[in-house]
N, C-alpha and C positions, 0 to 999 in steps of 0.2 A: 502494501497500498504505501502511494506518494504522497506523504504529507502534506496537507495543503492544497491538494487534487482535488479539482471535480471529479464526484462517484461518476462510471458508463452506469450504472444502474441505480436509482433509491427509488424504494419503497417505506411510504409514512403508513403505520394504521391501514396497511392495506388488510381488507377480508370481503371475502366471500358466499352468500348467502344464495341457497334455491331456497325460496320460502320459506319456511323453520330447520330447515337446513343447513345446519352451516359446515359449508364445505374448506372456507378457513379460515379460521381462527384472526384478531390483528395481527399484525407483523409488523416488524422493519429491520429492512435487507437494505446495507451498501455495498457494490462493489468497485474497485476501484481497477484503472489498465493495470493489464497486466499481474492481474487476478484471474489462477485458476479457481471458485467457487465453487464448490457442489453441495447440491440436496439427497438426503437418503433417507430411507425413511420405508415400510413395507409394503407391498400392492395395497391400495388404498389410503394412501395413508396423508392424501392429500399431493403431492410432488407436481404432477401433471396441472395442477388448478393453480399452484405456482407458476410455471414457467408460462400458462397461456395468457393469466390475467400481464407478468410483466411485456411477453411479448404483443402486446391488444389483441390477441386474440378471440379475450372474457373480459366485462368492465368488468369489477369490482363493487360487491356493494357498497363497501366508503376506502378513501383512505385518500391520499396522493401517488404517482407512479411517474418519476420522470428516469426515461432512456436515454442515454448520450445527449442530455442537455433538451430533450424534447418529452412535454406532456403525453403519456402514454394510451391517456382517456383521451382526450379531447384531440391528438391526432395519429392514431392508432397506426394509419397509412404511411407515414412519414415515417414513423418507429421500422414496418415493417420492412422497406426500403430501406434501409441505411442497416441490415444485422445479416445473420445466417440462424437458419432455421433448421432444426431438424426435427417435428415433434413425432411422435410416440404414435406409434402401430397405422403409418400417413408413407400411401406409394405414390410413386408418381402417378401421372395421368396415365390411364389402360393403354390406348386407343394411339399413345406417339412411342415412338421406337427412345429407346437413350441419348440416343445422340437426338432426335430433336427434342426434347424437352430438356439436353442441356444446351439446348444452342437459343431454343427460346431463353432461357432462364438468362444465362450470357448478354443477350441483348437486353432484357429487360433490368440489369444489373449494370450495365453500360460497358462489358466488358473489352477492352483492345486486343487485338488477336483474338481476335473468338477463335477463329478455325481452331486453334494452334493448340490454347485452353481446351479445347472439350477435346481435342486429341488424345492431350494431355489426361485428360483424369482419367475414361474409355478406358483408357494403354494402365493406365498406378493402379484401376481398382478389378485389372485383368477382366472385365468389357468390349474387349476388341470383338471378339465372333459373334458377341450378343447387337455388337450397335445398331444394326438395323432389324432386330428386335420385337416387335412389341410388347412393352412392358408388362402388359397383364398378360404375357407369356413366360416371363420369368420368373425363378424362384424369390421365394420368399428373399433368401439373401443376394441374391445380383439385385434386386429391386431398395433395399437397401444402402447397395454403392449406392447405387443410383443417386437415390436422396442426399447421403453423404457428397455426392459429388456434386453434388448442384449446389448445398451449402460451401464446399470448401470452393467455387468455383471463381468469385469474385474478390474470396479472402478477407471476409472482413473480420475490423475493425474488433467486432465482440460476437459472436455466437455459441446459443442459445443449445441446447442438447438434449434429448430427452430420449433417457434410454435409445442409443447411440448405437449401441454393439449388438443390439436384439440380432440375431438371424446372422451374425457374423462367426465366419469358420474365426483359430484361437491365429491363426495368417494374416487376415483383414483386422485382428483386433486390436495386433503386437503393432502393424503398419501403423492405424488410424492414432493410438496411442503417441508414438513416436510421434505423429504428423502434429496432433495438438500440444505436445509440451514443445515442438521446437514453433507453432505458431506463438504460443505466450511467450515462449525466452525469446523472442522476436517484438516484440511490443503488446500483441493479441491477447486479449480476453474473453475468458470462456465460464458462462452459466451452463451450470450441468445436473440433469435430473437419474437419477438412478436404486435400483434398493443393491447394485453389489457393492460391496463393501473396499475389495480389491480397487475400488479405480482411487476411491478419499487416498488410503493407504499410497497407491501410484504416482497419484497424478495431481491431487489438492493443496492449493494454500491454506485453505479454508477450508471450513464444510457446517451443513446445518441440517441435526435430525428431526424429526418431524414427526409426528405420529395423529391419527386421528384428525387432522388440519390446527396443528398445534405446534409449535417448534417448540423442542423440547432441552437442548441443549446449541451453541455455537463453538465456535473458535476453528482453535488450528487443531488438527491429528495431534499433534503431540500435548494441546494443553487440555484435552474432554480428554483424556486416560489418568488415572487417579496412581498411578502407580508404573516405573519401567515395565511390569511384568501384565501387564492388564494389554491383554489385545483390544483394536476396532469393533472385533465383532463380539465381545464381551462389554462395553463402552454402548455398544448400542443395544442389545440383549438390554443391559439392568438400565433405560431410558426410557427406551421401548416396555418392556418386564413393566415397569414400575406405571409410566404409561395408563397401560391396560387397565393394571390393577384397579390405578385410582374411579379410572370410569366406570371399573362395577364395585367400588365401595357403593361412588355415588348413585348409582343405579337402587345400586338393596337402600341405600338409604331416602331413595324416589324425588331425588333432585333431578338427577339426568342429564342433556345436556341446556335444557336451561337453567340450572345455576347461576351460565357468566350470561346471558339474554337482558 
């Protein structure tokens, strides 16, 4: 974190409700240039809601969000135009080929030397033989590679990744990890959501652990550990297990989620 620098991502009292259901309780977060920030939690913890709010895919029920100095609530399109996003479980358009989709994204992003860069990423992800195959006929892993290539192609200052390595084999998981770490080393910033704790150990400067739409703890990986012997898995189980016990206790006492509303 650079002292005195404006954050790349800033959210204050950001929350999301659907009727009476609280998907994400009010939280504050700042991510600065050159950070690799990760949000980790079990399935259904609120990770995807978190990232969708920051990228303008969802409107918050309350709170203020700024991304690259842009009000993400007032102008979500400007935010989307200046970042890279790999959403969870989203595929490229079915009836475009990888080449067509990457060319479309490159034009949209104003990428110089478009043909060469499309060719570079097709080769980088081993998709040359599938370059003219419709995306609907690709495997899940191949579609994920196309989505990652579309996010990497313009080398954005800020990347948002939601379970980015889903469906990738170990070779491309490692290759993508190395590219992302190099991107951060060269001044890029990454906001990652995942349930894979190994990624925090290997990649993140700072992280937050969430469950049931609540941030349970945030800080450096080292700072979240109570001792040198405690693993990140131990931290995760300690925090998430405690939050589940608290919810069950509140439910038994007849308070439920309404206790915070």
